[in-house]
N, C-alpha and C positions, 0 to 999 in steps of 0.2 A: 188544541190537540193537533199533532202533526203525524202524518203517515207517509212513508215513502216506500217505493219498491220498484222492481223491474222483473220482467218475464220475457223469455224468448218464445216467439210464436213462429211456427213453421208455415208461414204464409207471407207474401210480399206486403210492403207497407200499404199499398192501395187497397188490398183486400181487408186489412185490419182497420183502415180508416173507414171504409164503407160500413163495416160492422159497428164501429164506434158511433156512427152517426145515424144508425137505423133504429128508431124507437121500438119497432115491433121485435126486432132481434134482441135488443137489450132488455125489454120488458120480461121476456121469458127467462132471463138469467139473474135478475135482481130479486133477492129473497123478499117475499112479501109484497112485491110490486103488483098493484091492482090495475093501474092505468099509467100509460106514458104516451104522450103525443108531442109532435113538434118536429122541428128541423133545425139545422145549424143556423139558418137565416132568421128564423122567427123565435128561437128558444124552445125549451121543452117544459111541459107541465107533467107532473108526476104525483101519484098517490101511492104510498107504501104503508103497510101495516106491519109493525115489528114490536117485539117485547125486549126490553133491556133491564136486567136486574129486577124483574118483577113489575116494571112499569110498562104497560101496554100503550102503544101510541099508534094512531093512524095519522101519519104526516102527509100533508098536501104541500106541494112546493113548486118552485120554478127555478130553472137554471138557464143561463145564457152562455153561448159559446162565442168567445171573442179571440182576437189575436190568432185567427185561423190561418194556418199554412197547411192546406190539404195534404194528407198523407205524410205530414211531418210533425205538427204540433198544434195545440190550442190551449186556451185557458177557459175553464168552466167556472162560473161564479153563480151563486144563488143561495137559496135557503128555503126553509119550510117551517110549518107550524103544526104541532100536534095537539092543539087545544090546551087542556090542563096539564098534559105531560111536558110541555115546553116547546122550544123552537131551536132551530139550528141555522147557522149561516156558514158559508165557507167558499173555498176556491180550490180548484185542482188543476195543476199544470200537467198536461199529457204530452208525451213526446214519443215519436216513432222514428227509429233509425234502421236502415238496412243492416243486416248482420248475416253474412254468408248468404244462404238461400232463404232466409227468413227475416224477421223483424224483431228488434228489441223494443218492447213496450215498457216505458217507464212513467212513473207518476209521483207527484208530490202533492199531498193534500193537507190543507190547513182548515180546521173547523172550530167554531165556537158554539157552545150550547147555552141555552137559557131555560129558566123554569125548573121543574122537578128534575129534568135530565142533568142540569148543571149542578144540582145538589148531590148527585151520586158520586161515590169515590172515583177519582180520575182513572185509577187502574182498571176498574170495572168497565167504565165507558170506553176506554181505549182498547181493552181486550175485546169487547163486543164489536167495536168499529173495525178492528184489525181482522176479526173473524169474518165479518161481512165482506170487507174489501178483498181479503185473500180468497174467500169462497167465490166471489163474483169473478175475479180474475181467472181462477182455475176453470170455472164453467165457461167463461168467455173464450179462453184459449182452446179448451176442448171442443167447443162448438165450431170455432173457425177451422180447427184441424179435423173436424168430423170424427172425433173419438170419444169414448165414454170418459167420464170424470173418474179419476183414480181415488179410491178411499184413502183417507189420511190416518195416521196414528197406528198404534199397535194392533187395534182391532181390524183395521183395514188390511194390514200386512197378514194377520192371522187368517182373514177371510179370503186371502189371495190377491189383494189389491196392490 
């Protein structure tokens, strides 16, 4: 599975980088994240509880940050296991570049699934992964910009979002 995207953040690259490397800041923004500890130097350990297509999983994993260029880019590699639900491995290239008075945050993610998760229809897994990734980025940017997250879709517009 491959996911790519980019988002403009109204903050300088150094502020975006600081947030991207702070496990306490990230833990609050990752859906279902129970624990996250670590640092760019030692790697990160994470536990996340999620449901995808009726399969509930409590994934524990680790990822490492390499090819680090502070406030510019890095490569995240790692994986996790959810017991009987399956496992996942992957890599994410994160890039930050100054744009006007802010930062363009871009990402390219490649992931492979095993076990029950891999037996699910690809479109379902990709849709769930895209929803989690897009939601995380939206919450991440809103937190950095110190603004509320805007509701998505027709209901959000109807409700004034």
